[in-house]
C-alpha positions in Angstrom: 11.3 -13.9 4.1 7.5 -15.4 5.0 7.0 -18.7 3.5 4.2 -16.3 1.2 7.4 -14.2 0.0 9.1 -17.0 -1.5 6.1 -17.9 -3.7 5.8 -15.4 -4.6 9.9 -15.0 -5.2 10.4 -18.3 -7.0 7.6 -17.5 -9.1 9.1 -13.6 -10.7 12.0 -15.3 -11.2 9.5 -17.5 -13.6 8.8 -14.8 -15.0 5.3 -14.6 -13.3 3.3 -11.9 -15.3 1.0 -9.1 -13.4 1.6 -10.6 -9.8 -0.4 -9.7 -7.1 -0.8 -10.1 -3.5 -4.0 -9.4 -1.4 -4.4 -9.7 2.0 -7.7 -11.6 2.6 -6.7 -12.2 5.9 -7.5 -9.1 6.2 -11.7 -9.6 5.5 -12.1 -13.5 5.6 -10.2 -16.2 8.1 -9.9 -18.7 5.5 -6.1 -18.1 4.7 -3.9 -14.6 4.6 -3.1 -14.0 1.5 -3.9 -14.8 -1.8 -0.7 -14.8 -4.7 -2.6 -13.9 -8.1 0.1 -13.7 -11.1 -1.0 -15.0 -14.6 1.6 -17.1 -17.0 1.7 -16.6 -21.0 1.1 -19.8 -21.4 0.4 -23.3 -19.8 4.1 -23.8 -20.3 5.0 -21.3 -18.5 2.3 -21.7 -15.8 2.8 -25.1 -15.2 6.7 -23.8 -15.3 6.1 -21.0 -12.5 3.7 -23.6 -10.6 6.8 -26.0 -10.6 9.0 -23.0 -9.2 7.0 -22.7 -6.2 6.6 -25.7 -5.2 10.8 -26.0 -5.5 11.8 -23.3 -4.0 8.8 -24.4 -0.4 9.8 -28.2 -0.4 14.0 -27.1 0.2 11.9 -25.1 3.4 10.2 -28.2 4.6 6.8 -27.3 3.4 4.8 -28.6 1.0 1.1 -27.4 -0.3 -2.0 -28.9 1.6 -3.7 -29.3 -2.5 -3.4 -28.1 -5.7 -5.8 -28.1 -8.6 -6.2 -26.5 -12.1 -2.1 -28.5 -13.2 -2.7 -31.2 -16.1 -4.8 -27.6 -18.1 -3.1 -25.2 -16.8 -5.5 -22.7 -17.0 -5.7 -22.0 -13.6 -3.8 -23.7 -10.8 -4.7 -23.4 -7.7 -1.0 -24.3 -5.1 -3.1 -24.1 -0.8 -0.1 -23.5 1.6 -2.7 -22.4 4.5 -1.4 -19.6 5.2 -2.4 -18.1 1.5 -3.5 -19.2 -1.6 -1.4 -19.0 -5.3 -3.0 -18.9 -8.4 -1.4 -18.9 -11.2 -3.1 -18.0 -14.0 -3.2 -18.4 -18.0 -4.0 -14.1 -19.2 -7.5 -15.7 -20.3 -8.7 -16.8 -16.7 -8.0 -14.4 -15.5 -9.7 -11.9 -16.8 -12.8 -13.7 -16.2 -12.8 -15.2 -13.1 -11.2 -11.1 -12.2 -10.1 -12.3 -8.4 -8.5 -8.6 -8.5 -12.5 -7.7 -7.6 -13.9 -11.1 -6.2 -11.9 -9.2 -3.0 -11.9 -5.9 -4.0 -11.7 -5.0 -0.2 -9.2 -6.4 0.8 -5.7 -4.5 0.8 -3.2 -4.8 -1.7 0.7 -5.6 0.4 3.3 -3.7 -2.4 5.2 -7.1 -3.9 8.5 -7.7 -3.1 11.7 -7.2 -5.8 12.5 -10.0 -6.8 16.2 -11.7 -5.6 
């Protein structure tokens, strides 16, 4: 299992909503994948981010940076090869990363383990 797939599994374990994986590496060079999902409220967005961090920490991975955790409207976890975006529903609609990166191929979301 690739690291981004482990992040997807961790997010799904916390009931992440509308999870999408974009292959950004096909259209840009700064990362390979965007994982985009939503939480129903700030507590859930933090729980999703916490689950991703915990799952990847067991594999020896730590994020290069974390942004937005306290506000919990848009939590960004940068792991270099992939970037995890955990949004509130309102902020996800507002920023609409899927539209901004519409030329990036969507990858199938691995089924929850």
